[in-house]
C-alpha positions in Angstrom: -80.8 165.3 94.0 -82.2 163.6 90.8 -84.8 160.9 91.3 -83.4 157.5 90.5 -86.3 155.6 91.9 -90.3 155.8 91.7 -92.3 153.9 93.6 -96.4 153.7 93.1 -99.5 152.0 94.8 -101.1 149.7 92.5 -104.7 150.2 93.4 -106.4 153.3 91.5 -103.0 154.1 90.3 -101.0 151.5 88.1 -104.8 149.5 88.7 -108.0 151.0 87.5 -110.5 151.9 90.4 -113.2 149.1 89.9 -116.6 150.1 88.4 -119.9 149.6 91.0 -121.1 147.3 88.6 -117.9 145.0 90.2 -118.3 145.7 93.6 -122.3 145.0 93.0 -121.8 141.4 92.1 -120.6 140.8 95.4 -123.1 142.3 97.5 -125.9 140.9 95.2 -124.1 137.4 95.2 -124.9 137.8 99.3 -128.6 138.9 98.8 -127.6 142.5 101.0 -128.0 146.1 99.6 -124.7 148.2 99.2 -125.3 150.3 102.1 -124.9 147.2 104.7 -122.3 145.9 102.1 -119.5 148.3 101.7 -119.0 148.7 105.6 -118.3 145.5 106.1 -116.2 145.2 102.9 -114.0 147.5 104.3 -114.4 146.8 108.2 -111.7 143.7 108.0 -110.0 144.8 104.7 -106.8 146.2 106.5 -106.2 142.5 108.4 -106.9 140.6 105.4 -104.2 143.1 103.4 -101.4 142.9 106.4 -102.0 138.8 105.8 -103.8 138.5 109.6 -106.9 137.1 107.9 -106.9 134.6 104.9 -109.3 134.8 102.4 -111.4 132.6 104.0 -111.6 134.4 107.1 -112.2 137.7 105.9 -115.2 136.3 104.0 -116.5 134.5 107.0 -115.8 138.1 109.3 -117.7 140.3 106.4 -121.0 137.6 106.7 -121.3 137.6 110.3 -121.5 141.0 110.2 -124.2 141.0 107.6 -125.9 138.5 109.6 -125.5 135.4 106.9 -123.7 132.4 106.7 -121.6 130.8 103.8 -120.6 127.5 102.1 -117.0 127.2 101.3 -118.4 127.2 97.4 -120.0 130.5 98.0 -116.7 131.6 100.1 -114.6 130.3 97.1 -116.8 132.5 94.7 -116.5 135.8 96.8 -112.5 135.6 96.9 -112.9 134.9 93.0 -114.8 137.6 92.4 -112.9 139.9 94.9 -110.1 139.4 93.2 -110.9 140.3 90.0 -112.0 144.0 90.6 -108.1 144.6 91.1 -107.1 143.3 87.4 -107.1 146.4 85.2 -104.2 147.7 84.8 -104.4 151.4 83.7 -102.6 151.5 80.4 -100.9 155.0 80.7 -99.4 154.1 83.8 -98.1 151.2 82.5 -96.7 153.0 79.2 -95.1 155.2 81.8 -93.6 152.7 83.9 -92.2 151.2 80.8 -90.9 154.9 79.8 -89.7 154.7 83.1 -87.3 151.7 82.5 -86.0 152.8 79.2 -84.8 156.1 81.2 -83.1 153.9 83.4 -84.9 154.9 86.7 -86.0 152.1 89.2 -89.2 151.4 89.6 -91.4 149.5 92.4 -95.2 148.4 93.7 -95.7 149.6 97.2 -98.9 148.2 98.1 -101.3 147.1 100.5 -102.8 144.0 99.1 -104.0 140.4 100.2 -102.2 137.5 99.2 -104.9 135.8 97.2 -104.8 139.1 95.0 -101.2 138.8 94.8 -101.2 135.5 94.1 -103.4 136.2 91.2 -101.1 139.0 90.2 -97.8 137.0 90.1 -99.1 134.2 87.9 -97.2 134.0 84.9 -96.7 136.1 83.0 -97.0 138.6 85.4 -96.8 142.5 84.8 -94.6 142.5 88.4 -91.7 140.7 87.0 -90.6 144.0 85.2 -90.4 146.2 88.5 -87.1 146.4 90.2 -89.3 145.6 93.7 -92.3 144.5 94.9 -93.4 145.0 98.8 -97.3 144.0 99.6 -98.7 144.4 103.1 -99.4 140.5 102.8 -95.3 139.5 102.7 -94.2 142.0 104.8 -96.8 142.2 107.8 -96.7 146.2 107.2 -99.2 148.1 106.2 -99.0 151.8 104.7 -98.6 154.4 106.2 -96.7 152.5 108.6 -92.6 153.9 107.8 -91.2 150.2 108.0 -93.3 149.4 104.8 -91.5 152.6 103.1 -88.2 151.5 104.7 -88.3 148.0 103.1 -89.0 149.4 99.8 -86.6 151.7 99.6 -83.7 149.1 101.1 -85.1 146.8 98.1 -84.6 149.6 95.7 -80.8 150.3 97.5 -81.8 154.1 97.3 -82.1 157.0 99.9 -85.4 158.6 100.5 -84.1 162.0 98.5 -83.9 159.9 95.2 -87.1 158.6 95.2 -90.4 159.5 94.3 -93.7 157.8 95.7 -97.5 157.8 94.2 -100.5 157.0 96.1 -103.8 157.6 95.7 -104.5 158.2 99.7 -103.1 161.3 101.8 -101.9 159.9 104.5 -99.9 157.2 102.6 -98.2 160.3 100.7 -98.0 162.5 103.7 -96.4 159.1 105.6 -93.8 158.9 102.7 -92.8 162.6 103.1 -92.0 162.2 106.7 -89.4 160.4 106.0 -87.7 162.4 103.2 -89.4 160.8 99.9 -90.5 163.3 97.6 -94.3 161.8 97.2 -97.5 162.7 94.9 -100.9 162.2 95.4 -102.9 160.8 92.6 -106.4 161.8 91.8 -106.5 161.3 87.9 -103.9 161.1 84.8 -104.3 164.8 84.2 -103.8 165.9 87.6 -100.5 163.4 87.7 -99.3 164.4 84.6 -99.2 167.8 85.7 -98.2 167.3 89.5 -95.0 165.3 87.3 -93.8 168.6 85.4 -91.4 169.4 88.1 -89.3 166.3 88.6 -86.9 165.2 85.3 -88.6 161.9 84.5 -90.7 161.0 81.5 -93.6 162.8 81.4 -96.8 160.9 81.4 -98.2 160.6 77.9 -102.0 161.4 77.7 -103.1 160.2 74.7 -102.6 156.8 73.9 -100.9 155.2 71.0 
């Protein structure tokens, strides 16, 4: 069955990986070392991504574990700085998505993403408007690698699993898609992904921007 839809993760696939100095803004503003900050930053991220915590509650949890307190103003700034981490669209992948659409291939974003990040990325003019479907954990209440979120995306696209290719940077998310019959590739770098994409009858990823 030919691939008629491509489903893409956002962070570290469509969006470039945040730079270390961008995380540095967060933990320096809290006055804590990186090795103390990062475990707390990720500890509650899945609840934030799922929509069980809003931005204020998420950062209060992080601060509590770090043994510090936050003012409302500090919390609002942390939310803003966190959102800024996820704004760097990868131009190579953006061009590839355009080429997919020109070729008549449906496209979707399937991402674990908190509401604050999603709200920012949906501000017009939004790149997300160029996708046929946008399925986010904070909208659905499900997270990758839970099967429900993949099924929701397939239903939105109106395609069978065998007609879809899923791309993600986490092996467990790739394996979950494959268990549902979806073709799936792990994204490690543009060069690796371009080679892995070759067997599929899809537009190639052009490594040289231009």
